[in-house]
C-alpha positions, -999 to 999 in steps of 0.1 A, spaced: 257 566 -218 246 553 -252 229 520 -237 214 550 -209 198 570 -239 181 540 -257 158 528 -228 125 525 -238 94 529 -217 72 498 -214 43 494 -225 15 512 -213 -22 501 -197 -46 504 -217 -63 526 -195 -34 542 -182 -45 575 -189 -82 576 -180 -69 561 -146 -49 590 -137 -73 615 -156 -101 604 -135 -84 609 -102 -71 642 -119 -104 656 -119 -116 639 -89 -90 662 -72 -100 691 -88 -134 689 -74 -118 693 -40 -115 729 -21 -79 726 -5 -88 756 18 -51 766 23 -39 784 56 -9 801 61 8 809 95 36 836 92 66 819 110 84 857 114 115 844 99 132 857 66 160 840 47 176 847 16 154 876 12 124 852 15 97 854 42 87 823 52 52 809 61 40 777 70 10 764 49 -16 736 53 -42 727 29 -68 697 26 -59 667 -2 -82 639 -4 -90 613 21 -94 640 45 -58 643 49 -42 672 56 -13 683 43 17 709 58 49 724 43 60 761 38 54 790 17 79 814 7 72 848 -6 98 879 -16 106 902 10 103 926 -17 86 933 -49 58 915 -67 51 878 -72 53 870 -108 54 831 -106 52 803 -87 64 768 -76 55 738 -63 82 718 -48 87 684 -38 111 663 -16 129 630 -15 119 600 3 139 613 32 111 642 38 116 679 42 127 697 73 123 734 57 121 753 29 150 755 5 156 795 5 187 788 -19 166 783 -52 175 814 -76 141 824 -92 130 859 -83 98 873 -77 90 837 -72 65 821 -47 76 787 -34 55 760 -17 69 734 -4 45 704 5 49 674 23 35 646 11 13 625 31 29 606 59 61 625 54 78 650 74 52 676 88 22 657 71 32 629 92 2 609 105 -9 574 125 -26 561 85 12 559 73 42 549 78 74 575 79 97 552 72 99 548 31 104 514 35 72 508 47 55 541 32 63 528 1 44 494 5 14 514 15 -18 496 -1 6 487 -32 -18 457 -38 -46 480 -47 -40 500 -77 -66 526 -72 -53 529 -34 -18 529 -36 -2 558 -15 12 572 -44 -19 579 -59 -23 600 -27 9 617 -32 0 626 -66 -31 642 -56 -15 659 -25 6 674 -55 -22 684 -75 -38 701 -46 -4 721 -38 -13 735 -74 -47 744 -65 -36 761 -34 -12 779 -49 -35 792 -76 -60 801 -46 -38 820 -32 -26 840 -60 -47 833 -89 -28 857 -109 1 830 -110 -23 811 -135 0 805 -162 34 811 -143 35 777 -125 67 756 -123 73 723 -106 108 712 -90 110 674 -79 141 655 -67 141 617 -62 109 605 -49 87 637 -61 105 636 -93 88 604 -100 56 617 -85 57 648 -104 60 627 -138 29 612 -127 13 643 -118 21 663 -152 7 632 -173 -29 651 -167 -19 685 -151 -22 713 -177 -18 739 -148 19 738 -144 40 755 -175 75 739 -169 91 711 -148 123 699 -137 132 664 -123 164 656 -105 172 618 -103 135 613 -105 121 579 -91 94 553 -104 110 551 -140 104 519 -155 95 496 -132 104 466 -143 139 474 -150 137 489 -116 126 455 -99 159 438 -114 188 461 -108 209 463 -76 194 489 -53 192 505 -19 163 524 -3 123 521 -10 130 503 -42 150 476 -24 114 471 -1 95 469 -32 116 443 -50 117 420 -18 77 425 -14 75 418 -52 93 383 -47 62 372 -26 40 392 -44 43 396 -80 9 406 -86 21 441 -74 33 443 -107 1 450 -121 -1 482 -96 35 495 -106 25 494 -144 -1 522 -133 27 544 -112 55 540 -140 72 577 -139 82 565 -176 49 557 -191 38 590 -174 65 610 -193 48 597 -227 17 621 -219 37 651 -205 31 685 -228 53 711 -213 90 713 -216 107 697 -188 144 696 -177 160 663 -163 192 660 -141 197 624 -147 229 607 -130 252 579 -142 256 565 -107 227 561 -80 224 531 -53 192 544 -47 170 550 -80 189 533 -109 203 554 -137 179 533 -166 151 545 -145 157 580 -144 171 580 -182 138 560 -194 119 591 -183 138 614 -202 140 589 -233 101 590 -232 96 625 -231 80 636 -263 78 671 -253 106 699 -252 130 683 -231 166 691 -222 194 670 -201 220 675 -178 242 646 -168 250 642 -131 282 622 -120 264 609 -93 229 607 -75 222 602 -38 261 604 -32 286 625 -22 317 632 -50 342 653 -58 329 677 -85 291 678 -65 295 715 -55 304 722 -90 276 704 -104 251 716 -84 263 753 -92 258 747 -129 228 730 -125 212 757 -109 227 782 -133 208 761 -164 178 758 -146 175 799 -139 176 797 -177 151 772 -182 124 789 -162 133 824 -174 105 828 -194 83 811 -169 
């Protein structure tokens, strides 16, 4: 545990922040034009809508938006997903009087397209040899434009936006928050893409394994990965962040998760999970405790 809390983020490229600030400004110039379609479904006192909006590169992003069955909307959340995608809205989330936008990033689940593979092992390699065009940049832009869509639909939520990211979207969220000042609080659960230099060396499965194998033949991709390191991005985050990091995780190596937490210079809170991407006896108890903690963390939102 002490070793994990002492892992430092790698050095940032000298133009790391300008790189992302330029992309952020370009993304903000896009009109997302969100469109809602009522599914007619109500679950856990939440009305469920399908949503679509326009992202960069003329890509349509799809997902779900849920609203309280009654009462006013007082805060909004952009909710990401893991690399396994998303099948539906997470109606178990406890935050009352909230609008939730559940996006599916480009190429994944409802946002699948012939342009990208939906298989994580191939999706994560798309344009990895092109730092400016790497697919993770597009996923960050999809996230920024999810915020734009939420504010377009509910401008009164300005100043009351939170972010929830798990695994893949935890890392994407850290990259997005290095520049986006429209989000006030964030939670990352077993976040990916932390300290890529370590990530390339540790035993792992899933998308990280695919990147490791590719890097053996194409070591130049380490240049790209230096711009897509969630631990480096965390240095530039200025808002309160809550992180759930795992002591064991076969998919997202724990040193990378803790590197993100350690790099945060803003207000931060840590919740220790016994394991990530795994089943374990205390899992349901830990998940309930975590949700209670998050309810308190986002209470002021």
